[in-house]
N, C-alpha and C positions, 0 to 999 in steps of 0.2 A: 296615388302612388304605394305600391308594396314595400315590405319590410328590406329587401333583397335589393330595390333599386336604391333606396337609401344608403344602404352598405355601400354600394358601389361608388355612390356619390361621394361620402366620406373617406373613403381608400384614396382619393385623388388629394386629400387636403394634406398638407406639411404640418409638421409641429414648429409653432411660434413661441417666443418669449413674449410676455407681458412686459411693457415698458413700466408699468405702474407697479404690480405685485412681484412680478419676476417668475411667475409660473408659467407652467407650460399651458397653451391653447391649441384649438386646431385651427391653423391657419388658412382660409379659404383663399385669400387674395394675398398678393404680397404687399400691399398697403396697409393690411390689418397690422396694428402695433399692440393692440390691448386686448385681453381675453375680454368675452363677452359680458362678464360679470363687473369688470373694472370699466367698461365701455358704459355700462348702464348707470353704474353709481357716479362718476365722471360727469354725465349728463344730467342727474337726478331723475333718472327715468324708473320708473316702478320696477322692484324685481318681483319677477313671477317665480311660481314654485318651481319650474324648469332651470330658473337662473340660479336659485339656492342649491338645487341638484348639482348643479355644473360646479359650483362652490364647493360643495361637499366632495365631489369626484376630484377636484384639484387638490385639496387637502388630502384624500385617500391616496392619490398618485404621488405626491410629494412625500408623505409617510413610507411609501412603499420603495421611494427612489431611494432615500435615507438609510432603509434597512437593507436593500440592496449594496449599498455604498461600504456598509458595515460588516455585511456578509462577505464583500470582495477584500475587506481590509483582513478580515480574519483568514481568509482563505490563503490569502499573501503571505500572511505569517505564520501559517501552518507549513506551507509550501519553503519559506525561508528556513523553518526550523528542521524540516526533514532533509533538506540539502545540506547541513551541518554535519559532519562527521559525528557519530554517536559517540557519547562519552562512555569512558572506560568504566566498567564494572569489576573488572577483574583487577586484583591487587598489582601494585608495580614494585619490582624487585630491581635493587642495583645489579649489574651483571654478576660481579663477584658474590653479591648474596646468594644470586640464583645458582649460581654454579654450586657454592656449598651445600645449599639446602638439596638438591638434586645428589650430590654424595652423599649426603646424610641419609637420603630416603630411596637409595637406589637398591633395587631386589637383592643383588648379589650380597648384600650386606645384611639380608633379612631373610635368608634361605628361599630366596625366588617368590617370595610373598605374593599373592594374588593383589592385595592392597598396596603394597609397595611398587608392584608393577604401575598400576594405574595412575596413582600419585606422582609417579616417576615421568610417564606419558604426557600428563597435563601440565608438567613442570617444563618439560622439553618443549611442548607446544607453546607454552609461554615464552620460552625463551626464542623458539623460532619467530614468533609475531613480535617481539622486540626488536630483533635481529633486522626483520624485514622494515619495521617502521624506522629504523635507524638509517638503512640504507637509501629510503624514500626522500628522508631529510637532507642528505649529503648529496 
């Protein structure tokens, strides 16, 4: 039998869960309840190299499944964090204090200074954002 024939045969198998060790195993028939390794151990049959290789692959699969589960949890946590609104990085002023600061920095009080204009524009932008946030909350 060629390798390709074997591949076709195993594609028809389903995943079973061993009643002894709980690991996944390829279930060829619905009546199979134990993985091949547990089946042999249960009956005190000799374990061959292929059986030991199967046990090794079961452990590799279990470890990979645990890593996948950890990665899924981490991804879920990242998505949850991204879904939350970003934290404020700009300073918050009370409305009355913000109005006073704008008044003090206004370019009219500083001879039309470019720096005063930029600072006032930024402060006005902060005031606009604060006003929008308050409207959303109400």
